[in-house]
C-alpha positions in Angstrom: 95.2 73.4 85.7 94.1 77.0 85.7 96.4 79.5 84.1 96.2 83.1 83.0 97.2 85.0 79.9 97.4 88.8 79.9 97.1 90.8 76.7 96.1 94.1 75.1 92.5 95.0 74.5 93.3 95.6 70.8 94.0 91.9 70.4 90.8 90.7 72.1 88.5 90.4 69.1 90.9 88.2 67.2 91.6 86.1 70.3 87.8 85.5 70.9 87.5 84.5 67.2 90.5 82.1 66.8 92.0 81.6 70.3 95.5 82.2 71.7 97.8 81.4 68.8 100.7 83.9 69.0 103.3 85.1 71.5 107.0 85.3 72.1 109.0 82.7 73.9 112.4 84.3 74.1 115.6 82.3 73.4 117.7 85.4 73.3 117.0 89.0 72.3 117.6 88.2 68.6 115.6 84.9 68.5 112.1 84.2 69.7 109.8 81.2 69.2 106.1 81.5 68.7 104.2 80.3 71.8 101.5 81.4 74.3 102.8 82.8 77.6 100.9 81.8 80.7 101.1 82.2 84.5 99.5 80.8 87.6 99.4 84.3 89.0 95.9 86.0 88.9 97.6 89.4 89.1 99.1 91.0 86.0 101.5 93.2 88.1 105.2 92.5 88.4 105.7 90.4 85.3 107.3 93.1 83.2 104.2 93.6 81.1 103.9 97.1 79.8 100.9 99.2 80.9 100.9 101.5 77.9 103.6 103.9 76.8 104.9 105.7 73.7 108.2 104.8 72.1 111.0 107.1 73.2 113.5 108.4 70.7 116.1 106.1 72.3 113.9 103.0 71.8 113.1 104.1 68.2 116.8 104.4 67.5 117.5 101.0 69.1 114.9 99.4 66.9 116.1 101.1 63.8 113.1 103.4 63.4 113.8 106.8 62.1 110.7 108.8 62.6 110.2 111.8 60.3 108.5 114.9 61.4 105.1 113.8 59.9 105.3 110.2 61.2 102.9 108.9 63.9 104.8 108.1 67.2 104.3 104.4 67.9 102.7 103.2 71.1 103.4 100.1 73.2 100.0 98.6 74.1 98.8 98.0 77.6 99.4 94.2 78.0 97.8 94.2 81.4 94.3 95.2 80.3 92.8 91.8 79.5 93.0 88.6 81.5 92.1 85.3 80.0 91.7 82.3 82.3 92.2 78.9 80.8 91.6 75.4 82.0 94.0 73.0 80.3 95.8 69.8 81.0 99.1 70.1 82.8 100.7 67.9 80.2 99.9 70.4 77.4 102.1 73.3 78.9 105.7 73.6 79.7 107.1 75.2 82.9 109.4 78.0 81.7 111.9 78.0 84.6 112.9 74.4 84.0 112.8 74.7 80.2 114.8 77.9 80.1 117.8 76.3 81.8 118.6 74.3 78.6 117.0 76.5 76.0 117.7 80.2 76.9 121.2 81.6 77.2 122.2 82.4 80.7 122.4 86.2 80.3 119.0 86.5 78.6 117.5 84.2 81.2 118.8 86.3 84.1 117.5 89.5 82.4 114.1 88.0 81.8 113.7 86.9 85.4 115.0 90.2 86.8 112.8 92.4 84.5 109.8 90.1 85.1 109.6 90.4 88.8 112.3 88.1 90.0 112.2 84.5 90.9 108.8 84.6 92.8 107.2 85.6 89.5 109.3 83.4 87.3 108.1 80.3 89.3 104.6 81.0 88.0 105.5 81.1 84.3 104.4 78.5 81.8 103.9 78.5 78.0 102.4 76.4 75.3 103.7 75.9 71.8 100.2 74.7 70.8 97.3 77.1 70.2 94.7 77.4 73.0 91.3 77.6 71.5 88.3 79.5 73.0 86.6 76.4 74.3 89.4 76.2 76.9 88.7 79.8 78.1 87.1 79.8 81.5 86.8 83.6 81.8 87.7 86.6 79.7 88.0 89.8 81.7 88.9 93.4 81.2 90.5 95.6 83.9 88.3 98.6 84.5 89.4 101.0 87.2 91.5 98.3 88.9 88.7 95.7 88.9 88.4 92.7 86.6 85.0 92.5 84.9 83.5 90.1 82.3 84.4 91.4 78.8 80.7 91.3 77.9 80.0 93.9 80.6 82.8 96.3 79.5 81.4 99.6 78.1 84.8 101.2 77.2 86.6 101.4 73.9 88.2 98.3 72.4 91.1 100.4 71.3 94.2 101.4 73.2 93.7 104.2 75.7 97.0 105.8 76.8 97.0 106.7 80.5 97.5 110.4 81.3 101.0 109.9 82.6 102.0 108.2 79.3 100.6 111.1 77.4 102.6 113.6 79.4 105.8 111.6 79.2 105.3 111.1 75.4 104.8 114.8 74.9 108.0 115.6 76.8 109.9 113.3 74.3 108.1 114.3 71.1 106.3 117.6 71.6 103.7 118.3 68.9 104.7 115.4 66.9 102.7 113.3 69.3 99.6 114.9 67.9 100.1 113.8 64.3 97.5 111.3 63.0 95.6 111.2 66.3 91.8 111.3 66.9 90.1 114.3 68.4 89.4 112.4 71.6 93.1 111.6 71.9 93.9 115.3 71.4 91.4 116.4 74.0 92.8 113.9 76.5 96.3 115.0 75.8 95.5 118.7 76.3 93.8 117.9 79.6 96.6 115.7 80.8 99.2 118.5 80.0 97.1 121.1 81.7 96.7 118.9 84.8 100.4 118.3 84.8 101.2 122.0 84.7 98.6 122.7 87.5 100.1 120.0 89.7 103.6 121.5 89.4 102.5 125.1 90.0 
């Protein structure tokens, strides 16, 4: 069957080298198993996958991170940037919806379904506890301007690129601390995003 795995561009080099070997299959929010998450859905939207954002102070506190004034503000990667299509035997994957009835506590299961787009999306979810090696990849694509293109045709950076709205929101939370440890291209993008945001509210 054809299934899709979505991930961040910063993970792609490793995945192309060794395959899909890591992921989180949630039992509850304190216990996860290692497994590869998959879906029959060719669209990355609506599954609860982050599109790139900075930690907020509230998230940092919840995770036990106490950022000092000279610490770099962490960034959640865009997990919707890369789409890997795989062709694997149906018997090698597990349908999450059925499996979760016995293996995920009810509260966690409900929250995962709700945050992941509801039951229509949850019906598309599968996972594999076994690695999926590159010889099973049918296509590896990168989202560029809303269009999926072959990763070999992609001319952009292989690092994380925060969207402008994430930069503006991050700056509202952290101010100039967001600038610490960043590249000049990041700083240029941040300054432009902030200027555009001011102009749009004027």
